[in-house]
C-alpha positions as CSV (number, residue, x, y, z in Angstrom):
1,M,0.0,0.0,0.0
2,P,1.4,3.4,-0.9
3,R,2.5,5.9,1.8
4,S,-0.2,8.4,2.6
5,V,0.8,11.9,3.5
6,N,-1.5,14.8,4.3
7,A,0.0,17.2,1.8
8,V,-2.9,19.6,2.1
9,A,-2.4,20.2,5.8
10,S,1.4,20.5,5.5
11,R,1.1,23.0,2.7
12,A,-1.5,25.0,4.7
13,R,0.8,25.0,7.8
14,R,3.7,26.3,5.6
15,K,1.5,29.0,3.9
16,K,0.3,30.2,7.3
17,I,3.9,30.8,8.5
18,L,5.1,32.2,5.2
19,K,2.2,34.6,5.2
20,A,3.0,35.7,8.8
21,T,6.6,36.3,7.9
22,K,5.9,38.6,4.9
23,G,8.1,41.7,5.1
24,Y,10.9,40.0,7.0
25,W,14.4,40.8,5.8
26,G,16.3,38.6,3.3
27,R,15.4,35.0,3.2
28,G,13.2,35.2,6.3
29,S,10.2,35.8,4.2
30,N,10.4,33.1,1.6
31,V,12.7,30.3,2.6
32,W,10.8,27.9,4.7
33,T,13.3,26.9,7.3
34,V,14.6,30.4,7.8
35,A,11.1,31.8,7.9
36,K,10.0,29.1,10.4
37,N,12.9,30.0,12.7
38,K,12.3,33.7,12.4
39,Y,8.6,33.3,13.1
40,E,9.2,31.3,16.3
41,K,11.8,33.8,17.5
42,G,9.3,36.6,16.7
43,L,6.8,34.9,19.0
44,Q,9.4,34.6,21.7
45,Y,10.1,38.3,21.5
46,A,6.4,39.1,21.5
47,Y,5.9,37.2,24.7
48,R,8.8,38.8,26.4
49,D,8.0,42.3,25.3
50,R,4.4,42.1,26.4
51,K,6.0,42.0,29.9
52,Q,8.7,44.6,29.2
53,K,6.1,47.0,27.8
54,K,4.5,47.2,31.3
55,R,7.9,48.0,32.8
56,E,8.8,50.6,30.3
57,F,5.4,52.5,30.7
58,R,5.8,52.5,34.5
59,R,9.3,54.0,34.1
60,L,8.0,56.6,31.7
61,W,5.1,57.6,34.1
62,I,7.5,57.9,37.0
63,T,9.8,60.1,34.9
64,R,7.0,62.3,34.0
65,I,5.6,62.6,37.6
66,N,9.2,63.4,38.8
67,A,9.5,66.2,36.3
68,G,6.1,67.6,37.3
69,A,6.8,67.3,41.0
70,R,10.2,69.1,40.7
71,E,8.5,72.1,39.1
72,H,6.7,72.4,42.4
73,G,9.7,71.8,44.7
74,L,9.2,68.1,45.5
75,S,10.9,65.0,44.4
76,Y,9.1,61.9,43.2
77,S,9.5,60.0,46.4
78,D,8.3,63.0,48.5
79,L,5.2,63.3,46.3
80,M,4.4,59.6,46.4
81,G,4.9,59.4,50.2
82,K,2.8,62.5,50.8
83,L,0.0,61.2,48.5
84,S,-0.2,58.0,50.5
85,K,-0.1,59.7,53.8
86,S,-3.0,62.0,52.8
87,N,-5.0,58.9,51.5
88,I,-5.2,60.2,47.9
89,E,-5.2,57.1,45.8
90,M,-4.2,58.0,42.3
91,N,-2.2,55.6,40.1
92,R,1.0,56.6,38.3
93,K,-0.7,56.5,34.8
94,V,-3.3,59.2,35.9
95,L,-0.6,61.3,37.7
96,A,1.7,61.3,34.7
97,D,-1.2,62.3,32.4
98,L,-2.0,65.2,34.7
99,A,1.6,66.3,35.0
100,M,2.0,66.3,31.2
101,N,-1.4,67.4,29.8
102,H,-3.1,69.2,32.7
103,P,-0.5,71.0,34.7
104,E,-3.1,73.1,36.6
105,A,-4.8,70.0,37.8
106,F,-1.5,68.5,38.8
107,K,-0.6,71.7,40.7
108,A,-4.0,71.3,42.6
109,V,-3.0,67.8,43.6
110,V,0.4,69.0,44.8
111,D,-1.1,71.9,46.8
112,K,-3.6,69.5,48.4
113,I,-0.8,67.4,49.9
114,K,1.5,70.3,50.9
């Protein structure tokens, strides 16, 4: 009996990965083994960077809050400490947005805790 292979499914798997690697540099977009390796590596980077994105945004927010706080004579740690002592619960994302886009509202928050 002849060997039966599911060529339709294998071709579909290869087409799916080659479609996903469109636009990759060099042979990464059209040579199957290179494309498969690059695709798998890309998935690893995507998984890792979903975690790193959260860290990077937190760093950005802290930098923006610190810059806003220093305009009012406070450091970041002083500001955050005084916020928690005065039971004002605002997360860093909101504080950073106030510091960047609504300086008068940020000033009101700083005046409230001074």
